[in-house]
ZABA-502100 format. One record per residue (C-alpha): x, y, z. Coordinates in steps of 0.02 Angstrom, whole numbers, padded with zeros to 5 digits, always signed. Example, Ala and Ser with C-alpha at 12.3 -4.5 7.8 and 13.67 -1.06 7.14 Angstrom:
residues 2
+00615-00225+00390 +00684-00053+00357 
END
This chain:
residues 486
+00000+00000+00000 +00144+00119-00033 +00085+00286-00098 +00173+00427-00189 +00230+00573-00081 +00090+00690-00030 +00197+00843-00056 +00293+00859-00217 +00480+00878-00213 +00514+00885-00400 +00442+01000-00531 +00467+01019-00717 +00481+01167-00831 +00522+01220-01008 +00598+01361-01108 +00509+01308-01268 +00397+01450-01321 +00455+01567-01183 +00644+01589-01205 +00658+01740-01318 +00846+01771-01295 +00913+01778-01473 +00752+01707-01546 +00643+01842-01628 +00509+01714-01671 +00462+01688-01487 +00328+01823-01479 +00197+01851-01341 +00068+01763-01451 +00183+01611-01471 +00202+01602-01282 +00013+01610-01262 -00013+01470-01389 +00121+01367-01301 +00029+01379-01135 -00136+01330-01217 -00049+01186-01306 +00023+01121-01143 -00147+01131-01057 -00227+01033-01199 -00096+00895-01187 -00114+00872-00999 -00306+00877-00997 -00314+00745-01134 -00203+00635-01026 -00317+00661-00877 -00470+00615-00982 -00388+00450-01030 -00355+00413-00846 -00534+00457-00797 -00599+00334-00929 -00490+00197-00853 -00553+00238-00677 -00734+00225-00735 -00696+00047-00788 -00618+00007-00619 -00725+00094-00488 -00886-00006-00506 -00922-00016-00319 -01105-00025-00274 -01187+00091-00151 -01249-00062-00056 -01079-00143-00031 -00969+00004+00019 -00975+00153+00135 -00993+00310+00032 -00952+00469+00125 -01085+00603+00138 -00967+00733+00061 -00965+00634-00101 -01155+00613-00102 -01175+00800-00072 -01060+00839-00217 -01163+00724-00330 -01319+00822-00287 -01230+00983-00330 -01166+00908-00493 -01343+00856-00537 -01403+01035-00522 -01258+01105-00622 -01256+00972-00759 -01432+00898-00772 -01395+00828-00945 -01264+00708-00876 -01384+00652-00739 -01526+00619-00860 -01410+00520-00974 -01321+00414-00843 -01423+00412-00682 -01513+00250-00725 -01355+00164-00785 -01256+00220-00631 -01399+00227-00505 -01304+00116-00381 -01128+00165-00435 -01086+00336-00359 -00902+00331-00407 -00937+00304-00591 -01068+00442-00588 -00947+00562-00505 -00812+00520-00632 -00936+00556-00772 -00963+00730-00703 -00775+00755-00686 -00748+00698-00865 -00877+00822-00928 -00795+00964-00835 -00628+00915-00912 -00707+00914-01085 -00784+01086-01053 -00614+01150-00996 -00533+01077-01152 -00664+01160-01262 -00637+01328-01179 -00449+01307-01198 -00468+01277-01386 -00571+01436-01402 -00437+01535-01310 -00285+01471-01403 -00298+01591-01551 -00256+01775-01547 -00441+01816-01564 -00481+01703-01417 -00349+01787-01310 -00429+01955-01344 -00602+01889-01297 -00564+01795-01135 -00709+01875-01041 -00834+01823-01175 -00789+01638-01176 -00901+01534-01063 -00839+01476-00895 -00985+01365-00841 -00939+01196-00768 -00753+01208-00806 -00600+01188-00697 -00511+01353-00670 -00360+01265-00596 -00283+01095-00566 -00318+01116-00380 -00506+01105-00413 -00479+00945-00511 -00373+00871-00370 -00505+00917-00240 -00637+00817-00333 -00522+00667-00352 -00486+00672-00166 -00672+00664-00129 -00670+00493-00212 -00508+00443-00126 -00575+00489+00047 -00737+00398+00016 -00645+00240-00036 -00536+00253+00119 -00695+00250+00225 -00718+00072+00163 -00532+00032+00187 -00508+00031-00001 -00370+00106-00106 -00353+00125-00293 -00176+00137-00357 -00231+00211-00523 -00325+00348-00430 -00173+00382-00320 -00065+00397-00475 -00186+00519-00557 -00193+00628-00401 -00003+00633-00394 +00008+00678-00578 -00120+00817-00555 -00025+00885-00405 +00139+00889-00502 +00079+00947-00674 -00085+01037-00636 -00166+01107-00792 -00007+01191-00852 +00100+01032-00877 +00265+01125-00850 +00315+01300-00795 +00372+01418-00931 +00531+01512-00890 +00544+01679-00979 +00718+01734-01034 +00781+01890-01121 +00948+01978-01145 +00982+02121-01026 +01014+02243-01169 +00832+02229-01225 +00772+02295-01058 +00895+02440-01052 +00852+02485-01231 +00667+02485-01187 +00694+02597-01035 +00800+02714-01141 +00663+02721-01274 +00527+02758-01145 +00624+02891-01051 +00676+02976-01212 +00494+02991-01266 +00436+03055-01095 +00589+03169-01075 +00602+03131-00889 +00792+03124-00882 +00919+03265-00904 +01014+03157-01028 +00983+02993-01121 +00966+02841-01009 +01105+02746-01098 +01225+02889-01061 +01199+02877-00873 +01331+02788-00772 +01285+02638-00665 +01261+02740-00505 +01146+02863-00593 +01044+02723-00673 +01024+02633-00507 +00972+02792-00415 +00840+02836-00546 +00772+02658-00554 +00753+02651-00365 +00660+02816-00368 +00541+02753-00502 +00513+02589-00409 +00450+02684-00257 +00301+02759-00347 +00141+02687-00418 +00136+02820-00553 +00127+02737-00724 +00280+02761-00832 +00219+02683-00995 +00078+02775-01087 -00074+02679-01150 -00026+02717-01330 +00151+02656-01357 +00242+02762-01488 +00400+02659-01468 +00507+02546-01576 +00445+02371-01617 +00575+02297-01500 +00521+02406-01354 +00336+02370-01384 +00371+02183-01388 +00471+02194-01226 +00326+02283-01141 +00200+02159-01213 +00305+02014-01149 +00281+02072-00969 +00096+02101-01000 +00084+01925-01071 +00166+01855-00915 +00032+01940-00810 -00108+01879-00925 -00043+01700-00915 -00044+01706-00726 -00223+01772-00726 -00286+01637-00844 -00179+01486-00797 -00128+01527-00619 +00043+01577-00556 +00112+01402-00580 +00120+01428-00768 +00256+01562-00764 +00340+01669-00634 +00525+01658-00673 +00608+01792-00778 +00790+01758-00821 +00905+01901-00872 +01042+01843-00991 +01209+01933-00984 +01177+02013-00815 +01318+02135-00781 +01257+02262-00654 +01124+02297-00523 +01030+02406-00646 +01000+02254-00758 +00893+02178-00619 +00806+02340-00569 +00758+02374-00750 +00662+02210-00755 +00580+02247-00588 +00523+02416-00655 +00451+02339-00813 +00366+02207-00705 +00292+02347-00598 +00222+02430-00754 +00136+02266-00800 +00059+02244-00627 +00177+02107-00572 +00254+02209-00431 +00167+02327-00310 +00285+02455-00228 +00163+02488-00085 +00136+02310-00025 +00299+02243-00103 +00196+02098-00170 +00296+02017-00308 +00222+01895-00435 +00381+01867-00533 +00549+01793-00481 +00692+01888-00563 +00841+01775-00597 +01006+01855-00649 +01109+01746-00765 +01297+01766-00750 +01381+01689-00902 +01555+01752-00946 +01704+01730-00831 +01706+01917-00798 +01522+01913-00750 +01550+01763-00636 +01686+01857-00544 +01573+02008-00527 +01418+01909-00474 +01444+01911-00284 +01471+02100-00282 +01315+02128-00390 +01207+02020-00276 +01277+02102-00120 +01232+02274-00188 +01057+02211-00228 +01033+02135-00055 +01089+02298+00024 +00943+02389-00060 +00793+02391+00061 +00677+02400-00090 +00746+02240-00166 +00749+02148+00000 +00566+02196+00026 +00525+02132-00149 +00607+01965-00108 +00511+01951+00055 +00351+01999-00037 +00354+01845-00145 +00208+01724-00123 +00232+01593+00011 +00283+01413-00018 +00144+01290+00021 +00237+01127-00006 +00399+01061+00067 +00566+01148+00051 +00645+01000-00038 +00655+01076-00212 +00753+00946-00310 +00721+01014-00485 +00748+00903-00636 +00731+01032-00774 +00726+01218-00805 +00588+01242-00679 +00558+01277-00497 +00433+01238-00361 +00264+01314-00406 +00260+01438-00264 +00416+01530-00213 +00470+01534-00031 +00487+01706+00043 +00666+01771+00035 +00719+01648-00100 +00844+01715-00226 +00879+01611-00380 +01039+01641-00476 +01080+01557-00641 +01258+01515-00691 +01301+01486-00873 +01419+01342-00915 +01422+01357-01104 +01470+01540-01123 +01599+01535-00984 +01677+01381-01064 +01689+01472-01231 +01766+01616-01136 +01906+01527-01043 +01905+01340-01072 +01831+01192-00978 +01934+01188-00819 +01945+01376-00793 +01759+01394-00826 +01709+01263-00699 +01829+01333-00570 +01757+01509-00589 +01580+01438-00571 +01637+01341-00417 +01709+01498-00336 +01557+01602-00384 +01441+01480-00298 +01540+01486-00137 +01546+01676-00138 +01360+01691-00181 +01311+01573-00041 +01417+01673+00082 +01333+01836+00030 +01158+01760+00038 +01192+01689+00212 +01249+01858+00275 +01080+01932+00230 +00976+01782+00286 +00920+01743+00108 +00891+01569+00039 +00991+01541-00119 +00950+01420-00259 +01082+01400-00394 +01011+01368-00567 +01138+01269-00668 +01129+01305-00854 +01213+01143-00905 +01214+01078-01082 +01220+00900-01142 +01401+00895-01198 +01547+00906-01079 +01600+01068-01162 +01434+01144-01111 +01442+01083-00932 +01366+00911-00962 +01420+00746-00889 +01357+00626-00755 +01227+00719-00652 +01263+00624-00491 +01448+00668-00492 +01411+00846-00545 +01294+00877-00398 +01413+00799-00272 +01552+00908-00342 +01460+01068-00298 +01541+01175-00162 +01506+01129+00018 +01345+01201+00092 +01280+01271-00074 +01147+01138-00110 +01046+01141+00053 +00904+01034-00012 +00870+01130-00173 +00940+01132-00348 +00881+01179-00522 +00958+01109-00680 +00927+01127-00866 +00916+00970-00970 +00958+01021-01148 +00862+00950-01294 +01003+00840-01357 +01005+00734-01199 +00818+00723-01165 +00799+00566-01270 +00943+00476-01186 +00883+00519-01009 +00693+00522-01019 +00632+00426-01173 +00600+00267-01072 +00508+00272-00905 +00639+00161-00824 +00779+00277-00879 +00684+00432-00823 +00650+00356-00652 +00832+00305-00632 +00892+00479-00680 +00772+00568-00562 +00816+00450-00419 +01001+00477-00452 +00985+00667-00446 +00874+00664-00293 +00997+00551-00203 +01140+00667-00245 +01045+00820-00182 +01003+00734-00016 +01178+00663+00003 +01263+00828-00035 +01145+00924+00081 +01169+00806+00229 +01351+00760+00214 +01433+00890+00103 +01596+00856+00013 +01720+00959+00112 +01857+00938-00017 +01853+01123-00060 +01900+01166+00119 +02074+01096+00091 +02175+01253+00054 +02317+01169-00045 +02185+01097-00161 +02112+01270-00190 +02285+01340-00228 +02321+01203-00354 +02153+01231-00440 +02187+01418-00448 +02355+01387-00531 +02282+01262-00655 +02141+01382-00695 +02262+01527-00727 
END
C-alpha cells in the first residue's frame, strides 16, 4: 500500500515558447499558444485516466460506505449538469463513483473546449466572453474532486492505485503541464527603458548615457512610486513594444492559468544591479510588482555567463541585497505551500516561491567558450561559494540554477557526480538544472531511464545536503586549482 509522496519535491519546466533570448520568433502570441498547447496535452491525458477509472470503480452503493461529502457533491453536480444526470443516472444509479467520474470527465471536456477557443489570438482578446460554466479554473479544483473519491474509498478501507497515480500527476503537473521560464537579454530591457524615457523626457540626458550609479538611483526612485511610466498608446520601436508586451503577457498568463504557469524571468548577460532593477520596473508597469505592498508575482533570476560576470556576481548580488527595496521585494514573494525539498529536474522551480528565495543562474556554455573547460568550472565553483556566503549574511535562501548543456564542453556529464562536486553548503536541499534537448531522449525517453535519472539526482541532492563534500575546504587543493585555472 505504498503511496506517492503527498507533497511534491520535484517540478518540471520548459523554455520552449518562452525563451526569447536571441530568438525573434518567440513572440507574446507564441508564448500564449504554447501555454494553451500544454494545457490541452495534460487535460487529454487526464481524460484517458478518468476513462480507465470509470472501468475500475464499479463499487455499489450497497456494498461500500460512501461518504456524505461525495453524495452532497453528486447532488450539486446534478443541479449544475442535469444533462449528464438524465443520461447516466439509470445506468449508474447504484454506482456513485462512476457517476462522479462522469461529471468530472464532462468538466474536463468543457475546460478543453474553452482552452481551444482561447488558443488563437482572437480568443486571447475575448477571454471575458468565452463561457466559464462547469469548467476547472485550476488543477487544484480537479485534485479536490479526485480526493473526494479517494477519501470515500478510504472509509471502506479501499485504495485504488490508479487513482493515487492520477492525483499525484495532477499535483505535479496541474493544468499547465510545465512551468514556462521567460528569458531575455539584458540589453533589451535597457534599450526599452532608454526608449521610454527619451519619449517622456524625464531624464536630463539619455538613459544609456547615465553611469551605473545614476541608473540605479533613478530606477530606485521610479520603483517607489505607483505612477505609471508607460503610456497607454506606445509610440516606441517594435523591440520596445514587444518587450513591454512580454511582461503584460506574463501577467495575463498568470491570470488565466494561475501563477504556476510562469513566474521566473531570467536576465541573460547580467552585468550590473541596474540590469535587475530594469526588469523589476518593467514588471511593476505590468502589474507584477506593487511598490506599496511589495507583493511580487515574478521571480527575477540574474544569469551570469562570462568569466568576468561570474567574478562580478557576488558583488552585484551584495549590492542588490543591500537595497531595502529589493529585500522587501524578495520578502514579498508568495509563500511556499509545499515542502522545502526543491530537487528540480529541469529548467523549472517549485510552483510557489518561498519568501526570501533568490535564484541565480550560472552559465556553463558561455563561460567555457570564454576561458576553457577547467577555468570555466573553477570560476563557477568559486562564484557559488561567494554567492552562498553573501546570501547567508543577509539571511536569504539561495538556489543555484545550473545552465548545463548535454556535452561536456557545455557543462554536461554525469549528473550524480556533478551535484556531489558542488561547493560545500551550497545545495541545502534545493537545486535547479537545465536538461538540454540533445540529452532528453537519452535520459527520459524510457520510463525506467527517467526514473533512474530522477532518483540519481534526488539522491545526490540529499547526500550533498546532509554530508557535504568538504574537499574544497582543503587550502592546498584550492591553490592548485587556482594555478591550473590561470
